[in-house]
KEPA-86170 format. One record per atom (N, C-alpha, C): z, y, x; residue number from 1; atom name; residue in one letter. Coordinates in nm, 2 decimals. Layout:
<nodes>
<node up="Z" north="Y" east="X" pos="NUM" site="CA" code="a"/>
...
</nodes>
This chain:
<nodes>
<node up="3.75" north="13.31" east="-6.15" pos="1" site="N" code="m"/>
<node up="3.70" north="13.16" east="-6.15" pos="1" site="CA" code="m"/>
<node up="3.66" north="13.11" east="-6.02" pos="1" site="C" code="m"/>
<node up="3.59" north="13.18" east="-5.93" pos="2" site="N" code="f"/>
<node up="3.50" north="13.13" east="-5.77" pos="2" site="CA" code="f"/>
<node up="3.60" north="13.20" east="-5.65" pos="2" site="C" code="f"/>
<node up="3.71" north="13.24" east="-5.67" pos="3" site="N" code="g"/>
<node up="3.81" north="13.26" east="-5.59" pos="3" site="CA" code="g"/>
<node up="3.74" north="13.35" east="-5.48" pos="3" site="C" code="g"/>
<node up="3.77" north="13.29" east="-5.36" pos="4" site="N" code="e"/>
<node up="3.72" north="13.35" east="-5.22" pos="4" site="CA" code="e"/>
<node up="3.56" north="13.38" east="-5.21" pos="4" site="C" code="e"/>
<node up="3.50" north="13.28" east="-5.31" pos="5" site="N" code="m"/>
<node up="3.35" north="13.31" east="-5.28" pos="5" site="CA" code="m"/>
<node up="3.31" north="13.39" east="-5.41" pos="5" site="C" code="m"/>
<node up="3.36" north="13.43" east="-5.45" pos="6" site="N" code="s"/>
<node up="3.34" north="13.57" east="-5.60" pos="6" site="CA" code="s"/>
<node up="3.25" north="13.65" east="-5.48" pos="6" site="C" code="s"/>
<node up="3.30" north="13.70" east="-5.36" pos="7" site="N" code="t"/>
<node up="3.26" north="13.81" east="-5.28" pos="7" site="CA" code="t"/>
<node up="3.07" north="13.78" east="-5.26" pos="7" site="C" code="t"/>
<node up="3.05" north="13.66" east="-5.26" pos="8" site="N" code="l"/>
<node up="2.92" north="13.62" east="-5.23" pos="8" site="CA" code="l"/>
<node up="2.84" north="13.68" east="-5.36" pos="8" site="C" code="l"/>
<node up="2.91" north="13.63" east="-5.47" pos="9" site="N" code="l"/>
<node up="2.82" north="13.65" east="-5.60" pos="9" site="CA" code="l"/>
<node up="2.82" north="13.86" east="-5.62" pos="9" site="C" code="l"/>
<node up="2.93" north="13.90" east="-5.58" pos="10" site="N" code="i"/>
<node up="2.96" north="14.05" east="-5.61" pos="10" site="CA" code="i"/>
<node up="2.87" north="14.15" east="-5.49" pos="10" site="C" code="i"/>
<node up="2.90" north="14.09" east="-5.39" pos="11" site="N" code="d"/>
<node up="2.82" north="14.18" east="-5.23" pos="11" site="CA" code="d"/>
<node up="2.72" north="14.12" east="-5.19" pos="11" site="C" code="d"/>
<node up="2.64" north="13.99" east="-5.24" pos="12" site="N" code="g"/>
<node up="2.55" north="13.94" east="-5.18" pos="12" site="CA" code="g"/>
<node up="2.54" north="13.92" east="-5.02" pos="12" site="C" code="g"/>
<node up="2.45" north="13.89" east="-5.00" pos="13" site="N" code="q"/>
<node up="2.43" north="13.83" east="-4.82" pos="13" site="CA" code="q"/>
<node up="2.28" north="13.91" east="-4.80" pos="13" site="C" code="q"/>
<node up="2.31" north="13.91" east="-4.65" pos="14" site="N" code="k"/>
<node up="2.19" north="13.99" east="-4.63" pos="14" site="CA" code="k"/>
<node up="2.15" north="13.88" east="-4.53" pos="14" site="C" code="k"/>
<node up="2.03" north="13.79" east="-4.58" pos="15" site="N" code="v"/>
<node up="1.96" north="13.69" east="-4.49" pos="15" site="CA" code="v"/>
<node up="1.82" north="13.69" east="-4.44" pos="15" site="C" code="v"/>
<node up="1.79" north="13.69" east="-4.34" pos="16" site="N" code="l"/>
<node up="1.63" north="13.73" east="-4.30" pos="16" site="CA" code="l"/>
<node up="1.63" north="13.59" east="-4.23" pos="16" site="C" code="l"/>
<node up="1.47" north="13.56" east="-4.22" pos="17" site="N" code="p"/>
<node up="1.38" north="13.42" east="-4.22" pos="17" site="CA" code="p"/>
<node up="1.36" north="13.46" east="-4.07" pos="17" site="C" code="p"/>
<node up="1.48" north="13.45" east="-3.96" pos="18" site="N" code="q"/>
<node up="1.46" north="13.46" east="-3.83" pos="18" site="CA" code="q"/>
<node up="1.35" north="13.43" east="-3.78" pos="18" site="C" code="q"/>
<node up="1.33" north="13.26" east="-3.80" pos="19" site="N" code="a"/>
<node up="1.26" north="13.18" east="-3.71" pos="19" site="CA" code="a"/>
<node up="1.10" north="13.21" east="-3.74" pos="19" site="C" code="a"/>
<node up="1.08" north="13.27" east="-3.86" pos="20" site="N" code="l"/>
<node up="0.94" north="13.31" east="-3.93" pos="20" site="CA" code="l"/>
<node up="0.90" north="13.47" east="-3.83" pos="20" site="C" code="l"/>
<node up="1.00" north="13.54" east="-3.80" pos="21" site="N" code="l"/>
<node up="1.00" north="13.65" east="-3.76" pos="21" site="CA" code="l"/>
<node up="0.97" north="13.64" east="-3.61" pos="21" site="C" code="l"/>
<node up="1.03" north="13.57" east="-3.56" pos="22" site="N" code="d"/>
<node up="1.03" north="13.57" east="-3.43" pos="22" site="CA" code="d"/>
<node up="0.89" north="13.51" east="-3.37" pos="22" site="C" code="d"/>
<node up="0.84" north="13.43" east="-3.45" pos="23" site="N" code="t"/>
<node up="0.68" north="13.37" east="-3.44" pos="23" site="CA" code="t"/>
<node up="0.59" north="13.51" east="-3.46" pos="23" site="C" code="t"/>
<node up="0.62" north="13.59" east="-3.51" pos="24" site="N" code="g"/>
<node up="0.52" north="13.70" east="-3.52" pos="24" site="CA" code="g"/>
<node up="0.49" north="13.73" east="-3.71" pos="24" site="C" code="g"/>
<node up="0.53" north="13.62" east="-3.75" pos="25" site="N" code="y"/>
<node up="0.48" north="13.61" east="-3.90" pos="25" site="CA" code="y"/>
<node up="0.53" north="13.75" east="-3.98" pos="25" site="C" code="y"/>
<node up="0.42" north="13.81" east="-4.06" pos="26" site="N" code="s"/>
<node up="0.45" north="13.92" east="-4.14" pos="26" site="CA" code="s"/>
<node up="0.43" north="13.90" east="-4.26" pos="26" site="C" code="s"/>
<node up="0.52" north="13.93" east="-4.36" pos="27" site="N" code="f"/>
<node up="0.51" north="13.95" east="-4.47" pos="27" site="CA" code="f"/>
<node up="0.42" north="14.06" east="-4.56" pos="27" site="C" code="f"/>
<node up="0.39" north="14.01" east="-4.67" pos="28" site="N" code="k"/>
<node up="0.31" north="14.13" east="-4.74" pos="28" site="CA" code="k"/>
<node up="0.38" north="14.23" east="-4.81" pos="28" site="C" code="k"/>
<node up="0.52" north="14.19" east="-4.82" pos="29" site="N" code="h"/>
<node up="0.60" north="14.28" east="-4.89" pos="29" site="CA" code="h"/>
<node up="0.74" north="14.28" east="-4.80" pos="29" site="C" code="h"/>
<node up="0.80" north="14.37" east="-4.75" pos="30" site="N" code="s"/>
<node up="0.92" north="14.34" east="-4.65" pos="30" site="CA" code="s"/>
<node up="1.06" north="14.34" east="-4.73" pos="30" site="C" code="s"/>
<node up="1.08" north="14.40" east="-4.87" pos="31" site="N" code="t"/>
<node up="1.16" north="14.36" east="-4.94" pos="31" site="CA" code="t"/>
<node up="1.12" north="14.34" east="-5.08" pos="31" site="C" code="t"/>
<node up="1.22" north="14.24" east="-5.15" pos="32" site="N" code="l"/>
<node up="1.24" north="14.24" east="-5.28" pos="32" site="CA" code="l"/>
<node up="1.19" north="14.33" east="-5.37" pos="32" site="C" code="l"/>
<node up="1.25" north="14.42" east="-5.36" pos="33" site="N" code="q"/>
<node up="1.18" north="14.55" east="-5.45" pos="33" site="CA" code="q"/>
<node up="1.04" north="14.60" east="-5.45" pos="33" site="C" code="q"/>
<node up="0.97" north="14.58" east="-5.32" pos="34" site="N" code="q"/>
<node up="0.84" north="14.59" east="-5.31" pos="34" site="CA" code="q"/>
<node up="0.74" north="14.51" east="-5.37" pos="34" site="C" code="q"/>
<node up="0.80" north="14.40" east="-5.36" pos="35" site="N" code="a"/>
<node up="0.74" north="14.27" east="-5.42" pos="35" site="CA" code="a"/>
<node up="0.76" north="14.27" east="-5.58" pos="35" site="C" code="a"/>
<node up="0.87" north="14.30" east="-5.63" pos="36" site="N" code="l"/>
<node up="0.87" north="14.35" east="-5.76" pos="36" site="CA" code="l"/>
<node up="0.79" north="14.44" east="-5.84" pos="36" site="C" code="l"/>
<node up="0.80" north="14.54" east="-5.74" pos="37" site="N" code="e"/>
<node up="0.73" north="14.66" east="-5.77" pos="37" site="CA" code="e"/>
<node up="0.56" north="14.64" east="-5.78" pos="37" site="C" code="e"/>
<node up="0.50" north="14.55" east="-5.69" pos="38" site="N" code="n"/>
<node up="0.36" north="14.52" east="-5.66" pos="38" site="CA" code="n"/>
<node up="0.29" north="14.39" east="-5.74" pos="38" site="C" code="n"/>
<node up="0.38" north="14.35" east="-5.86" pos="39" site="N" code="q"/>
<node up="0.36" north="14.23" east="-5.95" pos="39" site="CA" code="q"/>
<node up="0.25" north="14.27" east="-6.07" pos="39" site="C" code="q"/>
<node up="0.15" north="14.18" east="-6.07" pos="40" site="N" code="k"/>
<node up="0.04" north="14.23" east="-6.17" pos="40" site="CA" code="k"/>
<node up="0.07" north="14.16" east="-6.27" pos="40" site="C" code="k"/>
</nodes>
């Protein structure tokens, strides 16, 4: 159904907020998994 774009749905992408990281910004959680585990 999605043709070549199906690999994006299946494999995903590694996306980094490079502009923020370059300025020295640090996130409270470095991964989505950590953020989800620390939800209250």
